[in-house]
C-alpha positions in Angstrom: -23.7 3.6 -3.9 -21.9 0.3 -3.5 -18.6 2.0 -3.3 -18.6 1.4 0.5 -18.4 -2.4 0.0 -14.8 -3.4 1.0 -13.8 -5.5 -2.1 -16.3 -4.5 -4.8 -16.1 -0.8 -4.1 -12.6 -0.3 -5.4 -13.4 -2.0 -8.7 -16.6 0.1 -9.1 -14.6 3.3 -8.8 -12.2 2.1 -11.5 -15.1 1.1 -13.8 -16.6 4.6 -13.2 -13.4 6.2 -14.3 -13.2 4.0 -17.4 -16.8 4.9 -18.2 -15.9 8.6 -17.9 -18.4 9.5 -15.2 -18.5 13.2 -14.3 -16.2 13.8 -11.4 -18.1 16.0 -9.0 -21.4 14.0 -8.9 -19.4 10.8 -8.6 -17.2 12.2 -5.8 -20.3 13.3 -3.9 -22.0 9.9 -4.2 -18.8 8.0 -3.2 -18.1 10.3 -0.3 -21.7 10.0 1.0 -21.4 6.2 0.8 -18.0 6.0 2.6 -19.1 8.4 5.3 -22.2 6.4 5.9 -20.1 3.2 6.1 -17.7 4.7 8.7 -20.6 6.0 10.8 -22.1 2.5 10.9 -18.6 1.0 11.7 -18.1 3.6 14.5 -21.6 2.9 15.8 -20.9 -0.8 16.0 -17.5 -0.4 17.5 -18.6 2.1 20.1 -21.8 0.2 21.0 -24.3 2.8 19.9 -27.8 1.5 20.0 
């Protein structure tokens, strides 16, 4: 779930590929984390309370 972290997330996805993680579950976890991150960024940018 740390795939959303700007610098560390990219390395984690490469490590997951090297460790031969199953694609679909990995994709779902990464997508959920990234969508969550961008919702938070949008909320901060647009001033949602």
